[in-house]
N, C-alpha and C positions, 0 to 999 in steps of 0.2 A: 506334606509337600506336594504331592499329585494334585490334590485339590487347588493350591495355590498358583501351579502350572496352569491347570486349566481354566481359572479365574483370569489370569495374565494374557493367556491366548485368546479367550473371549472377550476381552477388554480390547485386545489389538484389532480383534476381527470388526468388533462393531464400531472402532473409533475410525478404522478404514472404510466403513459402508457410509454411502452419501456424502454430501458435499461439504466442504470446511465453511465456517462463519464468512471467511471472505469469499468464497465462491458462490454462497447463498446471497451476500449484498450485490455482488456483481449480478446475478441473475434477478435479482429485485428490480435492479435498476433498468433492467430488459423489459420486464414484465410491466414494470409502471410507466414505460414508455410506450408500449403497445397499448396499455389501457387508456392513456392518455389519448393517442392517435383515434380509437376507436369511440372515446366520448367525445372527441371534437366533429364526429360526424352529426349533422343534424337529425339523422333517423334513430340514433343511440342515447337512451336515457341513463345509463349506467354499464360499466364493463369492469369485471374481475376476472384477473389472470392469477392464477396459483401455480407456480411452479415447485415440485418436489424431487428431489433424489435423495430417499432414504429408504430405511427397510419397509416402512407403511407405503410409499408411493415410489417406485424406482422410476427416476427419469420420466417423469410425466406432468403434462400441465392440464389443468382445469379451468375452462372459461366460460364463464356465466356472464350474458350480455342482455340487456333488457332494451328493447326498441321501441319507439314512440308507438302511441296507438294508431294501428293501420299500417304501419310500416312492414314492408316485406322483410322477413327474417333471414330467408336466402342468402341475398346479396353480402349481408354483415356476415353469416357464417362463414361464406366463400372468403371474405376479408379475413376473418380471423386465422382461417387456415392458411393464407397466404401470409400473413405476418408471422404465425409460428415457424411456417416453413423456412422462410427466407430469414429468420432471426438467428442469432449466435446463442441462443442457448443450448448447451450440451453438457452430456447426453440428452437426447430429447426422443423417447421410444414411443410413449402412448399419449394421446390426446383426446380430450373429452371438452366436446363444445357444444354448449347449449345456450340457444338464442329464442326468447320469447316476448310476444308481445306485452306491453305493461298493463293493459286491459282485458287481454284474453290469451290465457296460458294456453288455450288449444292452436294458437297461431303460433307455432314454434320450428325450429329446426334443431335436431339434435344429431350429433355426430360422434362416434367413437372409433378413432383411427389408431392403427399401429405403423407408425415410420418405418419399423422394421419389415413390415410386411413387403416384399418384391414387387407384387402389383400395385401397393400405394405408392412405393417409392416411383416407381416407373409413370404412374399416372401424373405424380406431383413433378417430377422431374421434366415430363413431355410438356406440362402447362407453366410450370413456374422456375425450370431450370434446376440446376443441382443445390443441395441444401449448402450455405457458405460455411459450412463446418461437418466435421465427418463425427 
């Protein structure tokens, strides 16, 4: 009996962790729109944004962008951060942004950010305004 209770409690706990299928679908629509906005740029070859909110990756977004040969990765990385910060993805605590040149992976801009960090939040709010969601 005790084992059954433990199993039931564990099942309820795991079910409560992460997004529901409906929430994940909603978040996929948001990340797809951001990816499309990035690939519409002349300097972007490919963009992939993955949002996860589960036991493996809690409230995080991983972004991989390939820019055209010779393009400056920094303004693209700035745009990715802006898109994420101003998005309605929620919760969003951690962000990993990787932007690199299609022909030279040494030309890159990689950023790991915590939107929970007070200094990071303050800097982004000063530059981009508050997040539209909390």
